[in-house]
Structure formats: C-alpha cells, structure tokens
N, C-alpha and C positions, 0 to 999 in steps of 0.2 A: 659296443666294447670291441668289434672285430676291427674298426678303424683307428683304435688308438694305438699308438706306438708301445705302449704300456698297458699289460692287464693285470691289475692285483687284484686279488679276490683270497677269501677264506675256504681251505680246503675243509677244516674241520673248526669248532672254535679256539683251537687254541695253536692251529698250523694256518701259516699264509702263503700264501705262494705268488712270488712277483713274474710275470712272463715278459721277456724282450718279444715285440709282435710286431716285427715289419720282416715275416718270411721273402717277401717278393727281393729284397735287399741283404738277404744272410744276416737279418736285424744287427745290421751295421747301426751305428747311432744317428739321430736325429736330434733337433733342438728340442722337438716336442718330446721324444724319447728321454732323453735326459731329465728334462724339466720333470715330468712325471714320474721317474724313477725314483729322484730326489723326494718329491711330495710323499710317494708311497712308503718309503723307509722311513719319512717322518712319523707317519701314520702307524707303521708296524713299531717304533720307537716307544710312542705315545699311549698305545693302547694296551693298559695291564692283561688285559686276556689272551694275547697273543703271546706265544712262548718262542715259538720258533718259525724263521723265514727261508722258504726253499725259493732259489733264483736259477729259473731255466730259460728255454728260448721256444720258439713257435717254428714249425715247420723243422727244416734237415740240419738247420745249424743253428749252434749256441751263439754265437757273435761273430761277425767279422770285424769288429773295433770298428776305427773308424771310415766313414763314407769315404771310398775311394771316387766315386764319382762326383762327389761334392769337392773333395779335394783338386781332382783333376779341372772342375770348372772355376776354380780360383774362391770356393767358398770358404775353404776350412774342413775340417773335421766333420762338423756337425754344420752341416748347411743349413741356411738360415735366408731364405730371400727378402726378408723384412728388416736385416739388419747385417751391416759389415762387420764382419768378424775376421777378414781375414788381411786385407788391404798392404796393414804395415805390422813392425815389430810390436807395437804396444796391444795391438788389436790383436794379433795372435798369443801374446802372452794371456791377456784378460779372457780371449775365449776358453782357455784351458781352466784357469783358475776360478771362472765366473761360471762355469758348466762342469766339463768332465770331472775336474779333480774336487767338486764337492761332494760327488760319491763317495771315495775313499776317506776322505774327512770326517764324514759323518755317519761312515759306517765303525771309524774308528770308538766312535763314541755310546757304539750300542752293545751292550753287555750281552743280549740276549742271543741265541745261537742261528748264525746264517749259514743255510747248507748252497753249495752251487750242485747244480745237476747240470751236466755237462750232456744234453741231447745231442749233440753233434759239434761238428768242429767249431774250436776256439783258439781267433788268431789274432794277435796283435793285442789293441787293447780289448779284445772279446776274452782274451786267454789273462790278462790282468784284471779284467772287473771279476772272475773265477779265484784268482789270487788272494785276492780281498776276502773273500768268504773264510768261514773256521773249516769247511771240510769240502772235498771235490768228488762226488760221485760222478764219473765218466761213463757215456756210450762206450761199446767195442769198436764201434767203427770209426770214432772222432778222430779227427786229427788235432795236434794242437803245438804253435809254435809263436814265437815273435818275429812279427815281420819287418819290424819299423827299418832295419838293415836295407833292405829291400829298395826304399825310398830316401836313403840318407837320414831318416830320424832317428830320435832319440824318445825311449817310452815316456810319452808324455802325461800318463794317467798314475804313476807310483810303480811300474813294471820294475824297476829298477829299485824298486826301495823292498818290494814283496818278494822278486822270485829269486835272489839269495837267501833271503830267510828261511827259504822252502826247501833249493836244493843246494845250497852252498854257493859261495862267492865264483869258484872257480867253474862249475856247470851254469852258474849264472851269466858269467861274461860269454862262454861258448855258445851259449843259444841264442844272447843277443848281438854276439858277433857273425854267427855266421845266419843266422834266420831260419835254421833247421825245423822243419816239421816232423812232430813224432808221432807215432801210432798210440794208441791207447796202450798197451801193453808195456812198450817204454816208457810212456808218461810215467806209470804205476811202478815201473824200476825205479825209475829214478826219486817216486817221493813227489811228482810234480803233481799226481791227481792220487787217491787213498782209496779209492774201491771202481773198479770196471765191470760192469754188466752189459748185458744184452742189451740193443738200444729199446726192445720191448717192455726190459723191464727196469729198468733204470730208475724210473720216476719213481715207481712202487717201493725201489730200494730206498730210496732217499727219505720217501714218505714214513717208511717204518722205521729208520733210524730216528727222523724228527719225532714220531711217537714213544721211543724210547727215552729221548730226551725230555720231551713233556712229562713222562711220569715222575722224573728225579724231582728233589726239592731246588726249585727254584733261585731262591735267594743263595745257595751254594752253587749253583750252576753259572750264574751269572759273575759271582765275586771268584771264580777259578778260572773265567776265561780273563776278565779284568788283570791277576795275578798273572796268567803266562802271556797275556799279549804285553804286559809291561817287564819282562823277565829280564830283558837286555838292554833295556834303557834306563835302569836305577841298578846301584851296588845293591850288594848280598845285605847290607845293612838296613837299607830302606827298604828292600822287598821282604826281609823278616819284620819290619816295623808294620808293613800294610799286612804282613799275613797277620799278625799278631791282633791288628785292628780287626779284619775282617772275620777272626776266629770268634772274636768277641761279639761281633753282631750276629751271626749265624746262629751259635750256641743260646741266643736270649730271642729265637722267632719260633713261631707256634710249629711249624716245620719238624724243626729240630726235637722240641719237646715230645711232639707225636711219632717218630721215629725213633725216639727211645722207649718210648712206651712200649712201643712194639716188640723192639727188641730184648726188652724185659721179660715181655709176657713168651716170647719165643724161647729165650732163657730157660725161664721156669717149666 
C-alpha cells in the first residue's frame, strides 16, 4: 500500500478515506494517482455500505497540484514516461480531459457527502480538488492558493468553476489573478474553508463530522445534496418541481416511517 500513489481504505463500515500518497512530491499529481483516484471514487459511489468519504494527504502537504518537475521536463502536469501527453495542443487538451478532469465530473455524480481534510498546503490544482468536495476541514498551519498565474496558466481542472461558487466572483478573480497564498485563518474568514483545527486534530474532527452525517437519514442526505448542488443550474420552477418529487420519494422510505414513529413516541 505504501508504494501506491493513492491509498483507499475504510475507517469504519460506513466511512472511507482516500489519501493522496506521494509525500516526497508534496502529493502532486501523477498518472497513477489520477487513475487510482478515479477508480476509488467509483468504488465509493457504488458501495452502498459506504456513506461518507474523507479526502486527505499523506505527509506535510495536502497537495501541490500539478507536478512541476514533470511540467518542466515537457511531460505535462501528470508525467507519464509510457505515453506522450504534452507534445502538441491536442495531446495537452486530451491529457486534461481524459485524466484530471474526470475527477470533478465523477464527483458531480456522487450524492454522498465528500469531505476534504486539508492536512497541509493546498496549492493550485491541489486546492481545486478540495473545492470540489462538499466541506473543507483545514489544518491551522496550512497555506492555500491558486498558483496558475505564476506560470501563465489557467485553472485546468475546474478551479474557475468551483472557486467563484464558494467565495464569489470578485474574490475568485483576485485569488486567480494574483496567485496569493492565504493562511488558514484568512481562508476561513472568506469562506474558502469551513473549519480550522490544529494539525494534530483536524483529521479526527473531520471523522467526527463524518460520523454525524452517517447517523442521519441517508436518502434525505443525498437528495438534499442533489438539490443544493443544482440550485443555480435550474429555474425556481424546476427546482420546486425537483423538491416535490424528492419529497414524495423520501416520505415513502423506511427511514422516514421509523423517524416519524420515534417523533410520535417522544410527543407521547
């Protein structure tokens, strides 16, 4: 397991953890990492016993994003000695679409909660991968930032899509245009992360929150996520139409019936 660039394991019967495991390279991306990352997300999505996923890193960083060494060698963001991913524009586009960009596209299909536990620095695409998650727990010593501008690049994995949804358009432009790195407290202040804890307890706090989510009615958890994630993609009429459909479904589940009986008992 230690030689793998991704470690995917169950913390409990209901909570899984996906660890970026390339600590000597600050968990920057590799072809193997992206491939196994995608496979792990598919496994989490399809395993009905797993309710919550925690994404974190091994070592001192969460993720430095693209592999700068591979980029400087002309191999692209995820260097692969067995395949040419970078020699012309068509290959460069395909290297993103067929690799890194598969992660946000798959995450968009997952209705289960996904929590980022940012154990250290999250830079560029590393930060963007945390932004794709539903909530972000951050270590107090971590720095976060969008570094693309320093290399004359654009956010290639969806940062330009997710960042303005979280911090607003003007702040997103500021962070992307300047490439400024923020400390954890500043990131919390502007809503870039949701919780900040000491580095020795941040993973435990993320796991505690995951256990809370596991204790809730799972059909409602997933339908609520679906509604919230789609709120700005549809009209109010379509949103309310979705809500009425979801409400009809959840009130026909065993979870709802059991909770209703519990409430009746407490009232008595």
